[in-house]
C-alpha positions in Angstrom: 0.0 0.0 0.0 1.1 3.6 -0.7 2.8 5.6 2.1 3.1 9.1 0.7 0.1 11.4 0.9 0.0 11.9 -2.9 0.4 8.2 -3.5 -2.5 7.5 -1.1 -4.6 10.0 -3.0 -3.7 8.5 -6.4 -4.6 5.0 -5.1 -8.0 6.3 -3.9 -8.7 8.0 -7.2 -7.6 4.9 -9.1 -10.0 2.7 -7.1 -12.9 5.1 -7.8 -12.1 5.2 -11.5 -11.9 1.4 -11.6 -15.3 1.0 -10.0 -16.8 3.6 -12.3 -15.3 2.1 -15.5 -16.5 -1.4 -14.4 -20.0 -0.1 -14.0 -20.0 1.5 -17.4 -18.6 -1.6 -19.1 -21.2 -3.8 -17.4 -24.0 -1.4 -18.5 -22.6 -1.6 -22.1 -22.3 -5.3 -22.2 -25.9 -5.7 -20.8 -27.2 -3.5 -23.5 -25.4 -5.5 -26.2 -26.7 -8.8 -24.7 -30.3 -7.4 -24.7 -29.9 -6.5 -28.4 -28.6 -10.0 -29.2 -31.5 -11.5 -27.4 -33.9 -9.5 -29.6 -31.9 -10.5 -32.7 -32.2 -14.2 -31.7 -35.9 -13.8 -31.2 -36.2 -12.4 -34.8 -38.0 -9.3 -33.4 -37.1 -6.5 -35.8 -38.9 -3.7 -34.0 -37.4 -4.6 -30.6 -34.0 -5.1 -32.2 -34.1 -1.7 -33.7 -35.1 -0.1 -30.4 -32.4 -2.0 -28.5 -29.8 -1.1 -31.1 -30.5 2.6 -30.6 -30.2 2.2 -26.8 -27.0 0.1 -27.1 -25.3 2.4 -29.6 -26.0 5.3 -27.4 -24.6 3.6 -24.3 -21.5 2.4 -26.3 -20.8 5.9 -27.6 -21.2 7.4 -24.1 -18.8 4.7 -22.7 -16.3 5.8 -25.3 -16.8 9.5 -24.7 -16.0 9.0 -21.0 -12.7 7.2 -21.9 -13.6 3.8 -20.5 -13.2 2.2 -24.0 -11.3 3.5 -27.0 -13.4 5.4 -29.7 -12.4 2.9 -32.4 -13.5 0.0 -30.2 -16.9 1.7 -29.8 -17.2 2.3 -33.5 -16.3 -1.3 -34.3 -18.9 -2.6 -31.8 -21.6 -0.3 -33.1 -20.8 -1.2 -36.7 -21.0 -4.9 -36.0 -24.3 -4.6 -34.2 -25.7 -2.4 -37.1 -24.7 -5.1 -39.6 -26.6 -7.8 -37.5 -29.7 -5.6 -37.3 -29.5 -4.8 -41.0 -29.1 -8.5 -41.8 -32.3 -9.2 -39.8 -34.1 -6.4 -41.6 -33.0 -7.8 -45.0 -34.1 -11.3 -44.1 -37.5 -10.2 -43.0 -38.2 -8.0 -46.0 -37.1 -10.8 -48.4 
């Protein structure tokens, strides 16, 4: 454990950030899983709604610095492709 006053403060700040980042990541992963459930159920309307929610949460997670912006873009892009594939399958 840290001994200097500044090191103690940094340790405390790091712990607060770790907990906050973990919470944001968990929220993001839950939103993604909810979207994948909707995709698995072949529910286009629900999938589109959950995609909007998930992409918003992913973008917000990236804007806070918890994940890299390119990681967020990649995740959103892959989810959009899945939703669009479902849309194409249902319209065909």
